[in-house]
C-alpha positions as CSV (number, residue, x, y, z in Angstrom):
1,M,-187.8,56.9,-96.0
2,A,-185.7,57.8,-93.0
3,K,-182.0,57.5,-93.8
4,D,-179.7,55.9,-91.2
5,T,-176.4,56.8,-92.7
6,M,-174.4,60.0,-93.2
7,I,-171.5,60.1,-95.5
8,G,-169.0,63.0,-95.3
9,V,-167.1,63.8,-98.5
10,D,-163.9,65.8,-98.5
11,L,-163.7,67.1,-102.2
12,A,-160.6,67.4,-104.1
13,K,-159.3,67.6,-107.8
14,S,-158.3,64.1,-108.0
15,V,-158.8,61.9,-104.8
16,F,-162.0,62.2,-102.7
17,Q,-162.0,61.0,-99.0
18,L,-165.3,59.6,-97.6
19,H,-166.2,59.0,-93.9
20,A,-169.5,57.3,-93.2
21,A,-171.2,57.2,-89.8
22,S,-174.6,56.3,-88.4
23,M,-176.9,59.1,-87.4
24,T,-175.7,58.5,-83.8
25,G,-172.0,58.9,-84.6
26,E,-170.8,55.4,-84.8
27,P,-168.3,55.0,-87.8
28,R,-169.1,52.6,-90.5
29,F,-166.5,52.9,-93.2
30,R,-163.8,55.1,-94.7
31,R,-162.8,55.2,-98.2
32,K,-160.4,57.0,-100.6
33,L,-161.8,57.2,-104.0
34,S,-160.5,58.7,-107.3
35,R,-162.7,61.2,-109.0
36,Q,-163.8,58.7,-111.6
37,S,-164.8,56.0,-109.3
38,F,-166.8,58.2,-106.8
39,P,-169.9,58.4,-108.7
40,Q,-170.0,54.6,-109.3
41,F,-169.4,54.1,-105.6
42,M,-172.1,56.4,-104.5
43,A,-174.6,54.9,-106.9
44,E,-174.1,51.5,-105.2
45,Q,-174.8,52.9,-101.8
46,A,-178.2,52.9,-100.2
47,P,-179.9,56.4,-100.0
48,A,-178.1,58.3,-97.4
49,V,-177.3,61.9,-96.2
50,V,-174.3,63.1,-98.1
51,V,-172.5,66.0,-96.5
52,M,-169.8,68.2,-98.2
53,E,-168.2,71.6,-97.6
54,A,-169.6,74.3,-99.7
55,C,-166.4,74.8,-101.7
56,G,-165.4,74.5,-105.4
57,S,-167.5,71.9,-107.4
58,A,-169.6,71.2,-104.4
59,H,-172.8,72.3,-106.0
60,H,-172.0,70.2,-109.0
61,W,-171.5,67.0,-107.0
62,A,-174.7,67.9,-105.0
63,R,-176.8,67.9,-108.1
64,E,-175.2,64.5,-108.9
65,M,-175.8,62.9,-105.5
66,I,-179.5,64.1,-105.7
67,K,-179.8,62.3,-109.1
68,L,-178.7,59.1,-107.2
69,G,-181.3,59.4,-104.7
70,H,-179.2,60.8,-101.8
71,E,-180.0,63.8,-99.7
72,V,-177.3,66.4,-99.8
73,K,-176.3,69.1,-97.3
74,L,-173.5,71.7,-97.7
75,I,-171.7,73.3,-94.8
76,A,-169.6,76.4,-94.9
77,P,-165.9,75.5,-94.4
78,R,-165.6,77.7,-91.4
79,Y,-168.2,75.9,-89.5
80,V,-166.2,72.5,-90.1
81,K,-162.9,73.7,-89.0
82,P,-163.5,73.7,-85.2
83,F,-164.4,69.9,-85.4
84,V,-161.0,68.8,-86.7
85,K,-159.7,66.8,-83.9
86,R,-156.3,65.9,-85.0
87,Q,-153.6,67.0,-87.6
88,K,-155.3,68.3,-90.7
89,N,-155.7,65.8,-93.5
90,D,-158.3,64.5,-95.9
91,A,-159.5,61.8,-93.5
92,A,-159.7,64.0,-90.6
93,D,-161.6,66.6,-92.7
94,A,-164.1,64.1,-93.8
95,E,-164.8,63.0,-90.2
96,A,-165.2,66.6,-89.1
97,I,-167.7,67.2,-91.8
98,V,-169.9,64.4,-90.5
99,I,-169.4,65.5,-86.9
100,A,-170.3,69.1,-87.6
101,A,-173.5,68.0,-89.7
102,Q,-174.8,66.1,-86.7
103,R,-174.9,69.2,-84.6
104,P,-178.6,70.2,-84.2
105,E,-177.7,73.9,-84.4
106,M,-175.7,73.6,-87.5
107,R,-176.8,75.8,-90.5
108,F,-176.5,74.6,-94.1
109,V,-176.1,75.9,-97.5
110,G,-178.8,75.1,-100.2
111,P,-177.3,73.4,-103.3
112,K,-177.4,75.7,-106.4
113,S,-178.9,74.8,-109.7
114,A,-176.8,75.0,-112.8
115,E,-178.8,78.1,-113.8
116,Q,-178.0,79.8,-110.6
117,Q,-174.4,79.3,-111.0
118,S,-174.3,80.5,-114.5
119,R,-175.8,83.8,-113.2
120,A,-173.2,84.0,-110.7
121,V,-170.5,83.6,-113.4
122,L,-172.0,86.3,-115.4
123,F,-172.0,88.8,-112.5
124,R,-168.3,87.9,-111.6
125,A,-167.3,88.4,-115.3
126,R,-168.8,91.9,-115.3
127,E,-167.3,92.7,-112.0
128,R,-163.9,91.7,-113.3
129,L,-164.2,93.8,-116.5
130,V,-165.2,96.9,-114.5
131,H,-162.0,96.4,-112.5
132,Q,-159.9,95.9,-115.5
133,R,-161.4,99.1,-117.1
134,T,-160.5,101.2,-114.0
135,E,-157.0,99.6,-114.0
136,L,-156.3,100.4,-117.6
137,V,-157.4,104.0,-117.4
138,N,-155.5,104.6,-114.2
139,A,-152.3,103.2,-115.8
140,L,-152.9,105.3,-118.9
141,R,-153.3,108.5,-116.7
142,A,-150.0,107.6,-114.7
143,A,-148.1,107.0,-117.9
144,L,-149.3,110.3,-119.4
145,Y,-148.5,112.1,-116.1
146,E,-144.9,111.0,-116.3
147,Y,-144.6,113.0,-119.6
148,G,-146.3,116.1,-118.3
149,Y,-149.9,115.6,-119.4
150,V,-152.6,115.6,-116.9
151,V,-155.9,113.7,-117.5
152,P,-158.8,114.6,-115.1
153,Q,-159.9,111.9,-112.8
154,G,-163.0,109.9,-113.5
155,R,-164.0,107.6,-116.4
156,R,-166.0,110.2,-118.1
157,S,-163.6,112.9,-117.8
158,S,-160.8,110.7,-119.0
159,A,-163.1,109.7,-122.0
160,D,-163.6,113.2,-123.0
161,H,-159.8,113.8,-123.2
162,L,-158.7,110.6,-124.7
163,V,-161.4,109.3,-127.0
164,R,-162.9,110.6,-130.2
165,K,-166.5,109.6,-129.9
166,H,-167.7,109.9,-133.4
167,P,-165.7,107.2,-135.2
168,I,-167.0,103.6,-134.9
169,P,-165.2,101.9,-133.3
170,P,-164.0,104.7,-131.0
171,I,-160.4,105.9,-131.6
172,V,-158.1,106.7,-128.8
173,R,-156.5,110.1,-129.0
174,V,-153.3,109.6,-126.6
175,P,-151.9,113.0,-126.2
176,Y,-148.4,112.1,-125.7
177,P,-145.5,114.6,-126.5
178,Q,-143.5,114.0,-129.6
179,S,-140.4,113.4,-127.5
180,T,-142.1,110.2,-125.9
181,P,-140.0,107.2,-126.7
182,I,-141.6,104.7,-129.0
183,C,-141.8,101.9,-126.4
184,A,-143.8,104.2,-124.2
185,R,-146.1,105.3,-127.0
186,Q,-146.8,101.7,-127.9
187,E,-147.8,100.8,-124.3
188,M,-149.9,104.0,-124.1
189,E,-151.8,103.0,-127.3
190,W,-152.4,99.4,-126.3
191,S,-153.7,100.5,-122.8
192,G,-156.0,103.2,-124.5
193,T,-157.2,100.7,-127.1
194,N,-158.0,97.9,-124.6
195,W,-159.7,100.6,-122.3
196,T,-162.1,101.7,-125.1
197,Q,-163.2,98.1,-125.7
198,K,-164.1,97.4,-122.0
199,P,-167.3,99.7,-121.7
200,H,-169.0,98.0,-124.7
201,I,-168.4,94.6,-123.0
202,V,-169.4,95.7,-119.8
203,K,-172.6,97.5,-121.1
204,G,-173.7,94.1,-123.0
205,L,-173.1,92.2,-119.6
206,R,-175.1,94.7,-117.8
207,H,-178.1,94.2,-120.2
208,R,-177.9,90.5,-119.7
209,T,-177.6,90.8,-115.9
210,E,-180.6,93.0,-115.6
211,G,-182.7,90.1,-116.5
212,N,-181.4,88.1,-113.5
213,R,-183.2,90.2,-111.0
214,G,-183.4,87.4,-108.5
215,L,-179.7,87.2,-108.0
216,R,-179.5,90.9,-107.8
217,K,-182.2,90.9,-105.1
218,S,-180.4,88.3,-103.1
219,R,-177.2,90.4,-103.2
220,W,-179.2,93.3,-101.9
221,R,-180.6,91.3,-99.0
222,R,-177.0,90.6,-98.0
223,G,-176.2,94.4,-97.9
224,W,-174.0,94.4,-100.9
225,D,-175.9,97.4,-102.2
226,S,-174.3,99.6,-99.4
227,N,-170.7,98.5,-100.7
228,P,-169.5,100.9,-103.4
229,R,-167.7,97.9,-105.0
230,Y,-171.1,96.3,-106.0
231,R,-173.0,99.5,-107.0
232,R,-174.2,99.7,-110.5
233,R,-171.6,101.2,-112.9
């Protein structure tokens, strides 16, 4: 059934701003709703085209609106900004979302399922741990260098100098001089202990992400494989 109403929703943490218009652009109503009353209000509306910016929680609300029988379209925020006609506020943003969505050349973002979002969370968690691992080993190398001990660059070279591999769990062998103050020793030992725990967590996440080949392929299609930040570690 053809839908004759388009509702633009400006999402927020507490208050949602709605702007409804016909498919030809005539305004129909404007509403400011709390987060709790928004689902109930939308359930009372006839099936319509609901448009939101593809921002935080947008995919969650897209799934909820689809359950209520609405058609959902998501727009990248940078495509909405040129259509804000006056001072930026929630009402102006909601109106701009509707105006942008009615452009025939507009490109939309497909709503993600909960499973797709969980995979993205998994990949981001692994990337965060990889960066934390690099940060910790660099901090430990810098601290040791201040006391005259040079650790070779590279994760594996640092591991060969700082970690005894036979014990389980691995034990950090921080080669600080005996004259090192106690506070510096404690910081080095803390950094080393946390650093040795990161590879095991990263390895576990890598095995879990290898099963999500669909998301990895989508990243490769966008050219992320050429970016050293996203290469497999």
